[in-house]
All heavy atoms as an XYZ file, in Angstrom:
493
protein
N      18.274      6.223      2.862
C      17.173      6.450      1.964
C      15.974      5.687      2.509
O      16.061      4.490      2.771
C      17.530      5.961      0.563
C      16.512      6.341     -0.454
S      17.016      6.003     -2.141
C      18.393      7.088     -2.308
N      14.877      6.417      2.648
C      13.687      5.825      3.254
C      12.510      5.939      2.290
O      12.085      7.044      1.949
C      13.342      6.544      4.573
C      14.522      6.446      5.524
C      12.076      5.968      5.186
C      14.432      7.350      6.698
N      11.976      4.800      1.839
C      10.777      4.860      1.004
C       9.570      5.214      1.875
O       9.444      4.739      3.009
C      10.656      3.439      0.443
C      11.381      2.580      1.413
C      12.455      3.433      2.032
N       8.718      6.069      1.346
C       7.541      6.519      2.098
C       6.299      6.214      1.278
O       6.173      6.656      0.134
C       7.615      8.045      2.378
C       6.355      8.516      3.084
C       8.851      8.386      3.186
N       5.391      5.442      1.865
C       4.094      5.187      1.243
C       3.068      5.157      2.354
O       3.129      4.301      3.242
C       4.087      3.870      0.451
C       2.798      3.640     -0.285
C       2.500      4.386     -1.410
C       1.887      2.715      0.162
C       1.298      4.207     -2.091
C       0.695      2.515     -0.512
C       0.399      3.256     -1.634
N       2.156      6.107      2.314
C       1.142      6.251      3.365
C       1.801      6.346      4.743
O       1.374      5.702      5.693
C       0.138      5.104      3.327
C      -0.640      5.040      2.053
C      -1.647      3.918      2.111
N      -2.204      3.678      0.793
C      -2.752      2.541      0.432
N      -2.843      1.545      1.266
N      -3.222      2.401     -0.785
N       2.824      7.166      4.837
C       3.582      7.276      6.083
C       3.294      8.522      6.882
O       4.022      8.853      7.813
N       2.249      9.214      6.521
C       1.920     10.495      7.145
C       1.923     10.439      8.672
O       2.490     11.310      9.327
C       0.547     10.937      6.629
C      -0.042     12.126      7.318
C      -1.449     12.428      6.826
O      -2.029     11.646      6.054
O      -1.949     13.481      7.224
N       1.340      9.406      9.247
C       1.176      9.363     10.705
C       2.461      9.057     11.465
O       2.599      9.441     12.628
C       0.102      8.337     11.089
O       0.514      7.041     10.693
N       3.431      8.394     10.843
C       4.640      8.002     11.564
C       5.914      8.684     11.090
O       6.955      8.579     11.726
C       4.826      6.488     11.462
O       4.929      6.108     10.105
N       5.826      9.403     10.002
C       7.011      9.961      9.353
C       7.762     10.958     10.223
O       8.985     10.908     10.341
C       6.599     10.606      8.037
C       7.697     11.017      7.093
C       8.619      9.837      6.779
C       7.105     11.563      5.810
N       7.056     11.874     10.843
C       7.699     12.911     11.653
C       8.509     12.292     12.791
O       9.665     12.651     13.009
C       6.664     13.899     12.184
C       7.280     15.102     12.868
C       6.260     16.172     13.173
N       5.546     16.657     12.006
C       6.007     17.564     11.153
N       7.208     18.063     11.330
N       5.292     17.946     10.123
N       7.924     11.347     13.510
C       8.628     10.713     14.632
C       9.863      9.958     14.148
O      10.927     10.026     14.779
C       7.685      9.774     15.378
N       9.753      9.270     13.027
C      10.881      8.525     12.482
C      12.037      9.458     12.135
O      13.182      9.222     12.527
C      10.458      7.747     11.235
C      11.594      7.095     10.450
C      12.276      6.012     11.268
C      11.084      6.553      9.131
N      11.745     10.526     11.418
C      12.797     11.449     11.001
C      13.418     12.151     12.205
O      14.639     12.330     12.265
C      12.263     12.456      9.964
C      13.276     13.553      9.684
C      11.901     11.721      8.676
N      12.615     12.514     13.183
C      13.167     13.138     14.389
C      14.136     12.198     15.098
O      15.179     12.629     15.585
C      12.035     13.587     15.319
C      11.308     14.803     14.772
C      10.072     15.188     15.567
O       9.741     14.495     16.559
O       9.435     16.185     15.193
N      13.808     10.913     15.141
C      14.718      9.921     15.733
C      16.014      9.816     14.917
O      17.106      9.776     15.464
C      14.054      8.544     15.797
C      12.984      8.416     16.854
C      13.552      8.284     18.249
O      14.647      7.700     18.402
O      12.898      8.770     19.186
N      15.882      9.764     13.602
C      17.058      9.642     12.741
C      17.966     10.867     12.847
O      19.187     10.746     12.787
C      16.632      9.436     11.289
C      16.004      8.089     10.980
C      15.448      8.071      9.564
C      17.016      6.964     11.177
N      17.375     12.035     13.011
C      18.177     13.252     13.121
C      18.975     13.307     14.421
O      19.931     14.075     14.526
C      17.294     14.496     12.964
C      16.750     14.727     11.560
C      15.774     15.906     11.554
C      17.867     14.939     10.551
N      18.604     12.502     15.390
C      19.367     12.417     16.637
C      20.689     11.678     16.418
O      21.626     11.838     17.191
C      18.553     11.706     17.729
C      17.289     12.433     18.130
C      17.575     13.792     18.728
O      18.492     13.953     19.529
N      16.804     14.785     18.332
N      20.753     10.877     15.363
C      21.976     10.155     15.025
C      22.901     11.094     14.251
O      22.486     12.121     13.740
C      21.643      8.931     14.166
C      20.643      7.951     14.763
C      20.289      6.880     13.744
C      21.186      7.343     16.030
N      24.130     10.731     14.136
C      25.094     11.571     13.432
C      25.116     11.205     11.946
O      26.104     10.700     11.431
C      26.484     11.408     14.070
C      27.476     12.420     13.538
O      27.045     13.497     13.086
O      28.682     12.122     13.556
N      24.003     11.472     11.267
C      23.874     11.157      9.845
C      24.164     12.388      9.006
O      23.862     13.517      9.407
C      22.455     10.678      9.535
C      21.975      9.425     10.280
C      20.518      9.165      9.959
C      22.833      8.232      9.904
N      24.727     12.165      7.840
C      25.000     13.267      6.916
C      23.689     13.831      6.364
O      23.508     15.041      6.278
C      25.905     12.789      5.782
C      26.160     13.833      4.745
N      26.943     14.937      4.993
C      25.722     13.948      3.469
C      26.970     15.690      3.907
N      26.244     15.113      2.969
N      22.782     12.943      5.967
C      21.481     13.372      5.477
C      20.470     12.231      5.569
O      20.836     11.066      5.690
C      21.553     13.887      4.036
C      21.878     12.850      3.003
C      21.988     13.440      1.599
O      21.853     14.660      1.429
O      22.228     12.658      0.679
N      19.213     12.609      5.508
C      18.104     11.660      5.487
C      17.356     11.926      4.187
O      16.870     13.036      3.958
C      17.166     11.862      6.695
C      15.958     10.949      6.600
C      17.911     11.643      7.997
N      17.292     10.919      3.318
C      16.609     11.067      2.032
C      15.278     10.325      2.104
O      15.245      9.116      2.335
C      17.462     10.519      0.869
C      16.716     10.662     -0.450
C      18.809     11.221      0.820
N      14.196     11.060      1.901
C      12.854     10.492      1.912
C      12.352     10.411      0.476
O      12.429     11.380     -0.271
C      11.914     11.378      2.727
C      12.332     11.660      4.163
C      11.417     12.713      4.785
C      12.328     10.383      4.978
N      11.849      9.238      0.098
C      11.340      9.041     -1.265
C       9.849      8.740     -1.178
O       9.439      7.677     -0.707
C      12.075      7.883     -1.980
C      11.542      7.720     -3.393
C      13.575      8.124     -1.991
N       9.040      9.695     -1.611
C       7.595      9.508     -1.630
C       7.255      8.586     -2.795
O       7.396      8.956     -3.958
C       6.894     10.860     -1.783
C       5.398     10.743     -1.735
O       4.848      9.644     -1.713
N       4.723     11.868     -1.722
N       6.798      7.393     -2.481
C       6.510      6.373     -3.480
C       5.042      6.416     -3.905
O       4.329      5.427     -3.848
C       6.889      4.992     -2.937
C       6.866      3.909     -3.998
O       6.966      4.252     -5.198
O       6.745      2.728     -3.651
N       4.589      7.605     -4.296
C       3.228      7.740     -4.813
C       2.146      7.798     -3.759
O       0.994      7.483     -4.056
N       2.467      8.213     -2.553
C       1.462      8.306     -1.487
C       0.348      9.267     -1.873
O       0.600     10.334     -2.424
C       2.092      8.806     -0.185
O       2.954      7.856      0.347
N      -0.876      8.896     -1.547
C      -2.030      9.755     -1.790
C      -2.473     10.458     -0.515
O      -3.390     11.268     -0.540
C      -3.199      8.943     -2.352
C      -2.888      8.250     -3.666
C      -2.677      9.239     -4.778
C      -2.449      8.491     -6.087
N      -1.917      9.347     -7.126
N      -1.835     10.127      0.616
C      -2.169     10.800      1.866
C      -1.368     12.103      1.957
O      -0.914     12.631      0.953
C      -1.915      9.882      3.067
C      -0.452      9.515      3.257
O       0.386      9.927      2.427
O      -0.144      8.819      4.238
N      -1.167     12.614      3.131
C      -0.489     13.890      3.339
C       1.022     13.725      3.532
O       1.680     14.633      4.034
C      -1.127     14.590      4.552
C      -0.935     16.076      4.518
O      -0.867     16.680      3.453
N      -0.836     16.673      5.690
N       1.582     12.598      3.126
C       3.011     12.332      3.312
C       3.886     13.390      2.651
O       4.882     13.828      3.221
C       3.389     10.953      2.757
O       2.801      9.930      3.510
N       3.533     13.824      1.457
C       4.348     14.806      0.739
C       4.441     16.112      1.507
O       5.511     16.721      1.595
C       3.793     15.043     -0.657
N       3.347     16.545      2.095
C       3.351     17.788      2.877
C       4.193     17.638      4.138
O       4.927     18.551      4.520
C       1.925     18.190      3.235
N       4.100     16.484      4.789
C       4.914     16.228      5.982
C       6.389     16.204      5.601
O       7.234     16.794      6.289
C       4.500     14.901      6.672
C       5.437     14.568      7.810
C       3.064     14.983      7.169
N       6.704     15.553      4.495
C       8.086     15.507      4.023
C       8.618     16.911      3.751
O       9.733     17.256      4.152
C       8.178     14.667      2.748
C       7.972     13.180      2.985
S       7.745     12.223      1.462
C       9.241     12.581      0.564
N       7.826     17.741      3.093
C       8.243     19.110      2.794
C       8.474     19.908      4.070
O       9.450     20.659      4.174
C       7.199     19.791      1.915
N       7.621     19.716      5.043
C       7.773     20.398      6.326
C       9.062     19.972      7.026
O       9.791     20.810      7.576
C       6.562     20.089      7.214
O       6.750     20.598      8.512
N       9.360     18.692      6.993
C      10.589     18.183      7.609
C      11.825     18.719      6.889
O      12.824     19.060      7.528
C      10.584     16.656      7.596
C       9.555     16.002      8.513
C       9.384     14.530      8.163
C       9.952     16.172      9.969
N      11.757     18.828      5.569
C      12.886     19.353      4.792
C      13.108     20.837      5.080
O      14.249     21.297      5.134
C      12.649     19.124      3.305
N      12.029     21.576      5.279
C      12.169     22.999      5.633
C      12.777     23.166      7.014
O      13.520     24.108      7.270
C      10.816     23.711      5.571
C      10.346     24.017      4.171
C       9.137     24.953      4.173
N       8.000     24.421      4.913
C       7.078     23.613      4.410
N       7.158     23.234      3.142
N       6.074     23.194      5.151
N      12.478     22.230      7.908
C      12.956     22.325      9.292
C      14.410     21.912      9.456
O      15.071     22.331     10.404
C      12.070     21.476     10.200
N      14.930     21.078      8.547
C      16.306     20.603      8.665
C      16.952     20.487      7.289
O      16.400     19.840      6.398
C      16.354     19.239      9.351
O      17.667     18.720      9.324
N      18.128     21.067      7.161
C      18.851     20.977      5.889
C      19.378     19.568      5.628
O      19.799     19.265      4.514
C      20.011     21.974      5.874
O      20.934     21.666      6.906
N      19.316     18.704      6.628
C      19.758     17.318      6.453
C      18.700     16.444      5.779
O      18.985     15.344      5.350
C      20.128     16.690      7.799
C      21.405     17.240      8.384
C      21.782     16.462      9.623
C      23.141     16.890     10.123
N      23.605     16.017     11.204
N      17.476     16.926      5.700
C      16.372     16.146      5.124
C      16.189     16.544      3.664
O      15.984     17.713      3.342
C      15.063     16.355      5.908
C      13.916     15.574      5.264
C      15.241     15.933      7.361
N      16.273     15.552      2.792
C      16.073     15.734      1.349
C      14.868     14.903      0.928
O      14.636     13.817      1.468
C      17.299     15.271      0.551
C      18.616     15.819      1.037
C      18.715     17.300      0.868
C      20.102     17.759      1.274
N      20.139     19.020      1.924
N      14.118     15.408     -0.041
C      12.900     14.713     -0.462
C      12.866     14.509     -1.971
O      13.250     15.396     -2.725
C      11.676     15.526     -0.073
S      11.534     15.837      1.688
N      12.392     13.348     -2.356
C      12.144     13.008     -3.756
C      10.717     12.478     -3.847
O      10.241     11.825     -2.922
C      13.104     11.927     -4.242
C      14.593     12.236     -4.151
C      15.401     10.988     -4.444
C      14.959     13.334     -5.123
N      10.060     12.725     -4.969
C       8.701     12.224     -5.152
C       8.613     11.474     -6.472
O       8.970     12.012     -7.519
C       7.682     13.385     -5.136
O       7.747     14.033     -3.865
C       6.272     12.879     -5.366
N       8.137     10.238     -6.399
C       7.908      9.437     -7.595
C       6.502      9.722     -8.111
O       5.603     10.050     -7.337
C       8.076      7.949     -7.284
C       9.450      7.530     -6.741
C       9.470      6.036     -6.462
C      10.555      7.919     -7.697
N       6.282      9.582     -9.401
C       5.010      9.932    -10.022
C       3.869      8.993     -9.644
O       2.700      9.367     -9.728
C       5.161      9.951    -11.539
O       5.559      8.681    -12.016
N       4.214      7.781     -9.230
C       3.201      6.805     -8.807
C       3.890      5.792     -7.897
O       5.086      5.856     -7.688
C       2.571      6.098    -10.013
C       3.544      5.248    -10.808
C       2.835      4.462    -11.916
N       3.753      3.673    -12.697
C       4.191      2.461    -12.373
N       3.782      1.893    -11.262
N       5.031      1.808    -13.153
N       3.132      4.848     -7.386
C       3.681      3.826     -6.526
C       4.420      2.785     -7.355
O       3.830      2.065     -8.141
C       2.578      3.152     -5.698
C       3.134      2.090     -4.787
O       3.121      0.926     -5.141
N       3.606      2.489     -3.650
N       5.746      2.751     -7.194
C       6.583      1.796     -7.897
C       6.997      0.630     -7.007
O       7.609     -0.317     -7.469
C       7.846      2.481     -8.440
C       7.580      3.371     -9.612
C       7.332      4.715     -9.429
C       7.590      2.858    -10.902
C       7.096      5.542    -10.518
C       7.359      3.677    -11.984
C       7.103      5.033    -11.794
N       6.765      0.734     -5.703
C       7.167     -0.295     -4.761
C       8.473      0.054     -4.069
O       9.231      0.889     -4.526
N       8.714     -0.602     -2.948
C       9.873     -0.307     -2.108
C      11.185     -0.452     -2.863
O      12.086      0.375     -2.731
C       9.893     -1.227     -0.868
O       8.664     -1.030     -0.164
C      11.038     -0.918      0.036
N      11.322     -1.490     -3.651
C      12.581     -1.734     -4.350
C      12.935     -0.566     -5.275
O      14.067     -0.098     -5.290
C      12.512     -3.036     -5.134
C      13.793     -3.380     -5.818
N      14.907     -3.805     -5.137
C      14.137     -3.320     -7.131
C      15.880     -4.000     -5.996
N      15.449     -3.722     -7.212
N      11.988     -0.095     -6.034
C      12.227      1.016     -6.963
C      12.479      2.323     -6.210
O      13.244      3.168     -6.665
C      11.069      1.174     -7.924
N      11.848      2.487     -5.068
C      11.978      3.729     -4.306
C      13.337      3.860     -3.657
O      13.774      4.954     -3.316
C      10.877      3.817     -3.249
N      14.026      2.738     -3.465
C      15.343      2.816     -2.832
C      16.400      2.543     -3.859
O      17.525      2.705     -3.742
C      15.470      1.810     -1.671
O      15.206      0.498     -2.130
C      14.526      2.172     -0.556
């Protein structure tokens, strides 16, 4: 489970690296980002069935997001 806050610029590279590992799934939690993180997350989820996305209504902080 990966909390995402303003991660638009690095998110794609991170998930691509994680998908190289033998993981069952990658869960991304948008912690109220106002940038384009949600769109990047949706694109990654469409590209791989291993990527799951959740979106919080506002920024709750890393602890709440995980």
